[in-house]
C-alpha positions as a Markdown table, in Angstrom:
| # | Residue | x | y | z |
|---|---|---|---|---|
| 1 | Met | 0.0 | -0.4 | 0.1 |
| 2 | Asn | 2.9 | 2.1 | 0.8 |
| 3 | Asn | 4.0 | 2.1 | -2.8 |
| 4 | Ile | 0.5 | 3.1 | -4.2 |
| 5 | Gln | 1.0 | 6.5 | -2.3 |
| 6 | Gln | 4.3 | 6.9 | -3.1 |
| 7 | Leu | 3.2 | 7.0 | -6.3 |
| 8 | Met | 0.2 | 9.5 | -6.2 |
| 9 | Glu | 2.9 | 11.8 | -4.6 |
| 10 | Leu | 5.1 | 11.2 | -7.5 |
| 11 | Gly | 2.0 | 12.0 | -9.3 |
| 12 | Gln | 1.3 | 14.9 | -7.7 |
| 13 | Gln | 4.6 | 16.7 | -7.8 |
| 14 | Leu | 5.3 | 15.7 | -11.7 |
| 15 | Gln | 1.6 | 17.4 | -11.8 |
| 16 | Ala | 2.6 | 20.5 | -10.1 |
| 17 | Lys | 5.7 | 21.1 | -12.2 |
| 18 | Met | 4.3 | 20.4 | -15.7 |
| 19 | Thr | 1.7 | 23.2 | -14.2 |
| 20 | Lys | 4.1 | 25.4 | -13.4 |
| 21 | Leu | 6.0 | 24.8 | -17.1 |
| 22 | Gln | 2.9 | 25.1 | -19.0 |
| 23 | Asp | 3.0 | 29.1 | -17.2 |
| 24 | Thr | 6.7 | 29.6 | -18.2 |
| 25 | Leu | 5.9 | 28.4 | -21.4 |
| 26 | Asp | 3.6 | 31.3 | -22.0 |
| 27 | Ser | 5.4 | 34.1 | -21.2 |
| 28 | Glu | 8.7 | 32.8 | -22.9 |
| 29 | Lys | 9.8 | 34.4 | -26.1 |
| 30 | Ile | 11.1 | 32.1 | -29.4 |
| 31 | Thr | 12.0 | 34.5 | -32.8 |
| 32 | Ala | 12.6 | 33.1 | -36.1 |
| 33 | Ser | 13.3 | 35.3 | -39.3 |
| 34 | Ser | 13.3 | 34.3 | -42.8 |
| 35 | Gly | 14.6 | 36.6 | -46.0 |
| 36 | Gly | 17.9 | 37.3 | -44.0 |
| 37 | Gly | 16.1 | 39.2 | -41.6 |
| 38 | Met | 12.8 | 41.2 | -43.7 |
| 39 | Val | 10.4 | 39.0 | -41.6 |
| 40 | Thr | 10.6 | 38.5 | -37.9 |
| 41 | Val | 8.3 | 36.2 | -36.0 |
| 42 | Thr | 7.7 | 35.6 | -32.2 |
| 43 | Val | 6.1 | 32.8 | -30.8 |
| 44 | Asp | 4.9 | 31.8 | -27.5 |
| 45 | Gly | 7.1 | 28.7 | -25.5 |
| 46 | Lys | 3.6 | 27.3 | -27.1 |
| 47 | Gly | 3.6 | 28.1 | -30.9 |
| 48 | Gly | 1.4 | 30.8 | -30.6 |
| 49 | Val | 2.4 | 33.6 | -32.8 |
| 50 | Arg | 3.1 | 36.8 | -30.4 |
| 51 | Gln | 4.4 | 38.9 | -32.8 |
| 52 | Val | 5.4 | 39.9 | -36.8 |
| 53 | Lys | 7.9 | 42.3 | -37.6 |
| 54 | Ile | 8.2 | 42.7 | -41.4 |
| 55 | Asp | 10.9 | 45.2 | -42.8 |
| 56 | Pro | 9.2 | 47.8 | -45.2 |
| 57 | Thr | 11.4 | 47.1 | -48.0 |
| 58 | Cys | 10.9 | 44.0 | -48.9 |
| 59 | Val | 6.9 | 45.1 | -48.9 |
| 60 | Asp | 6.4 | 45.5 | -52.6 |
| 61 | Ala | 2.8 | 45.5 | -54.3 |
| 62 | Arg | 4.2 | 43.8 | -57.6 |
| 63 | Asp | 5.2 | 40.8 | -55.2 |
| 64 | Val | 3.0 | 39.7 | -52.8 |
| 65 | Glu | 3.4 | 36.0 | -52.9 |
| 66 | Met | 7.4 | 36.7 | -52.0 |
| 67 | Leu | 5.8 | 38.3 | -48.3 |
| 68 | Glu | 3.7 | 35.5 | -48.2 |
| 69 | Asp | 6.1 | 33.0 | -48.5 |
| 70 | Leu | 8.8 | 34.9 | -45.9 |
| 71 | Val | 6.2 | 35.4 | -43.2 |
| 72 | Leu | 5.3 | 31.3 | -43.7 |
| 73 | Ala | 9.1 | 30.0 | -43.8 |
| 74 | Ala | 9.0 | 32.8 | -40.4 |
| 75 | Val | 6.3 | 31.5 | -38.5 |
| 76 | Ser | 6.9 | 27.9 | -39.9 |
| 77 | Glu | 10.8 | 28.1 | -38.4 |
| 78 | Ala | 9.5 | 29.9 | -35.2 |
| 79 | Gln | 6.9 | 27.4 | -34.5 |
| 80 | Ser | 9.4 | 24.1 | -34.9 |
| 81 | Lys | 11.7 | 26.0 | -32.6 |
| 82 | Ala | 9.4 | 26.4 | -30.2 |
| 83 | His | 8.3 | 22.5 | -30.3 |
| 84 | Arg | 11.7 | 21.1 | -29.8 |
| 85 | His | 11.7 | 23.8 | -27.0 |
| 86 | Tyr | 8.2 | 22.5 | -25.6 |
| 87 | Glu | 10.0 | 19.1 | -25.8 |
| 88 | Ala | 12.9 | 19.5 | -24.2 |
| 89 | Glu | 11.3 | 20.7 | -21.1 |
| 90 | Met | 8.9 | 18.4 | -20.9 |
| 91 | Lys | 11.9 | 15.6 | -20.6 |
| 92 | Lys | 13.4 | 17.6 | -18.1 |
| 93 | Val | 10.0 | 18.0 | -16.3 |
| 94 | Ser | 8.8 | 14.4 | -16.9 |
| 95 | Gly | 12.5 | 12.8 | -15.8 |
| 96 | Gly | 12.7 | 11.2 | -19.0 |
| 97 | Leu | 9.1 | 9.2 | -18.3 |
| 98 | Pro | 6.9 | 8.8 | -21.3 |
| 99 | Met | 3.9 | 11.0 | -21.0 |
| 100 | Asn | 1.3 | 9.2 | -23.3 |
| 101 | Ile | 1.4 | 6.1 | -21.1 |
| 102 | Pro | -0.7 | 2.9 | -23.3 |
| 103 | Gly | -3.6 | 2.1 | -21.2 |
| 104 | Leu | -3.6 | 5.3 | -19.0 |
| 105 | Pro | -5.1 | 8.3 | -20.6 |
| 106 | Gly | -5.9 | 11.3 | -19.4 |
| 107 | Leu | -2.8 | 11.2 | -16.7 |
| 108 | Phe | -1.2 | 14.3 | -18.0 |
């Protein structure tokens, strides 16, 4: 019975760490750019877009497609960085334990 109580305590500790991590990720800023810095995108630690900056020199009404491509590339890269950061932080919090344990849905 003692082992079950220890497991429950570990679960509660892990849940508290994950809640803290989620709060931390909301306030983090991860930035990526494209076109040699012509477009810069900042996302939070969860990948949500928070800011897009566009250098006015790359705004050309005759070539909107290029600007669209630059924005898409910067957003994609920023979100990829955020995803990698999120996974690394989750590994730290969980001590390397898998977060999706078959047969035990909805634990985390």
